[in-house]
Backbone as JSON Lines, residues from 0, in Angstrom:
{"i":0,"aa":"M","n":[122.32,79.64,94.81],"ca":[121.87,80.2,93.54],"c":[122.17,81.71,93.55]}
{"i":1,"aa":"P","n":[122.78,82.22,92.48],"ca":[123.1,83.65,92.43],"c":[121.85,84.49,92.25]}
{"i":2,"aa":"D","n":[121.95,85.73,92.69],"ca":[120.85,86.67,92.49],"c":[120.84,87.13,91.04]}
{"i":3,"aa":"Y","n":[119.65,87.41,90.56],"ca":[119.46,87.92,89.22],"c":[119.11,89.4,89.3]}
{"i":4,"aa":"T","n":[119.11,90.05,88.18],"ca":[118.69,91.45,88.11],"c":[117.37,91.51,87.38]}
{"i":5,"aa":"V","n":[116.42,92.17,88.0],"ca":[115.12,92.36,87.36],"c":[115.13,93.75,86.75]}
{"i":6,"aa":"S","n":[114.84,93.82,85.47],"ca":[114.81,95.11,84.79],"c":[113.52,95.22,83.98]}
{"i":7,"aa":"F","n":[113.15,96.45,83.72],"ca":[111.93,96.74,82.96],"c":[112.32,97.43,81.66]}
{"i":8,"aa":"R","n":[111.58,97.14,80.62],"ca":[111.76,97.89,79.38],"c":[111.26,99.31,79.63]}
{"i":9,"aa":"R","n":[111.73,100.22,78.81],"ca":[111.31,101.61,78.96],"c":[109.79,101.75,78.87]}
{"i":10,"aa":"S","n":[109.19,101.01,77.96],"ca":[107.74,101.09,77.8],"c":[107.01,100.6,79.05]}
{"i":11,"aa":"A","n":[107.55,99.57,79.69],"ca":[106.94,99.06,80.91],"c":[107.11,100.06,82.06]}
{"i":12,"aa":"E","n":[108.27,100.71,82.11],"ca":[108.48,101.74,83.14],"c":[107.48,102.88,82.99]}
{"i":13,"aa":"K","n":[107.23,103.29,81.74],"ca":[106.26,104.36,81.5],"c":[104.87,103.95,81.97]}
{"i":14,"aa":"E","n":[104.49,102.72,81.66],"ca":[103.18,102.24,82.07],"c":[103.09,102.13,83.59]}
{"i":15,"aa":"L","n":[104.16,101.7,84.21],"ca":[104.18,101.58,85.67],"c":[104.03,102.95,86.32]}
{"i":16,"aa":"R","n":[104.68,103.96,85.76],"ca":[104.58,105.32,86.31],"c":[103.16,105.88,86.21]}
{"i":17,"aa":"K","n":[102.39,105.4,85.24],"ca":[101.02,105.88,85.07],"c":[100.06,105.33,86.13]}
{"i":18,"aa":"L","n":[100.48,104.25,86.78],"ca":[99.62,103.62,87.77],"c":[99.61,104.4,89.08]}
{"i":19,"aa":"D","n":[98.57,104.16,89.86],"ca":[98.45,104.74,91.19],"c":[99.64,104.27,92.03]}
{"i":20,"aa":"T","n":[100.1,105.11,92.96],"ca":[101.26,104.8,93.78],"c":[101.1,103.48,94.53]}
{"i":21,"aa":"K","n":[99.92,103.22,95.05],"ca":[99.69,101.97,95.78],"c":[99.85,100.76,94.85]}
{"i":22,"aa":"V","n":[99.35,100.89,93.64],"ca":[99.45,99.79,92.67],"c":[100.91,99.61,92.25]}
{"i":23,"aa":"Q","n":[101.63,100.7,92.05],"ca":[103.05,100.62,91.71],"c":[103.8,99.83,92.78]}
{"i":24,"aa":"T","n":[103.52,100.15,94.03],"ca":[104.18,99.48,95.15],"c":[103.86,97.99,95.15]}
{"i":25,"aa":"R","n":[102.6,97.64,94.91],"ca":[102.21,96.23,94.88],"c":[102.94,95.48,93.77]}
{"i":26,"aa":"V","n":[103.04,96.1,92.6],"ca":[103.71,95.47,91.46],"c":[105.19,95.26,91.79]}
{"i":27,"aa":"L","n":[105.84,96.29,92.31],"ca":[107.26,96.18,92.6],"c":[107.53,95.14,93.69]}
{"i":28,"aa":"H","n":[106.66,95.08,94.71],"ca":[106.83,94.06,95.76],"c":[106.62,92.65,95.2]}
{"i":29,"aa":"A","n":[105.79,92.52,94.19],"ca":[105.56,91.2,93.59],"c":[106.72,90.79,92.69]}
{"i":30,"aa":"V","n":[107.39,91.77,92.08],"ca":[108.46,91.49,91.14],"c":[109.81,91.3,91.85]}
{"i":31,"aa":"E","n":[110.03,92.0,92.94],"ca":[111.32,91.93,93.64],"c":[111.78,90.51,93.97]}
{"i":32,"aa":"P","n":[110.91,89.64,94.46],"ca":[111.36,88.27,94.79],"c":[111.88,87.49,93.58]}
{"i":33,"aa":"L","n":[111.54,87.91,92.37],"ca":[112.01,87.22,91.17],"c":[113.52,87.32,91.0]}
{"i":34,"aa":"A","n":[114.15,88.29,91.66],"ca":[115.6,88.41,91.59],"c":[116.27,87.25,92.33]}
{"i":35,"aa":"K","n":[115.61,86.73,93.35],"ca":[116.16,85.6,94.11],"c":[115.74,84.27,93.49]}
{"i":36,"aa":"N","n":[114.48,84.2,93.04],"ca":[113.94,82.96,92.49],"c":[113.12,83.29,91.25]}
{"i":37,"aa":"P","n":[113.74,83.31,90.07],"ca":[113.04,83.72,88.85],"c":[111.99,82.72,88.37]}
{"i":38,"aa":"R","n":[112.01,81.52,88.9],"ca":[111.03,80.5,88.5],"c":[110.36,79.91,89.74]}
{"i":39,"aa":"P","n":[109.5,80.68,90.42],"ca":[108.86,80.16,91.64],"c":[107.91,79.01,91.31]}
{"i":40,"aa":"D","n":[107.62,78.19,92.32],"ca":[106.7,77.07,92.14],"c":[105.37,77.57,91.59]}
{"i":41,"aa":"G","n":[104.83,76.84,90.64],"ca":[103.53,77.16,90.08],"c":[103.56,78.14,88.92]}
{"i":42,"aa":"C","n":[104.74,78.65,88.56],"ca":[104.79,79.62,87.46],"c":[104.71,78.86,86.13]}
{"i":43,"aa":"K","n":[104.24,79.56,85.12],"ca":[104.16,79.0,83.78],"c":[105.11,79.77,82.87]}
{"i":44,"aa":"K","n":[105.85,79.05,82.05],"ca":[106.74,79.7,81.11],"c":[105.88,80.3,79.99]}
{"i":45,"aa":"L","n":[106.09,81.57,79.72],"ca":[105.31,82.25,78.68],"c":[106.1,82.33,77.39]}
């Protein structure tokens, strides 16, 4: 399976920058795996 690119809208980037550094890191570590597997087990399509 090919790797995907995870990108954020400008508005989401602004909101992410407002968060505490530790929280930013947690969010980015949670999102990074989505580039390899964008539909992990147990996810719900929104």
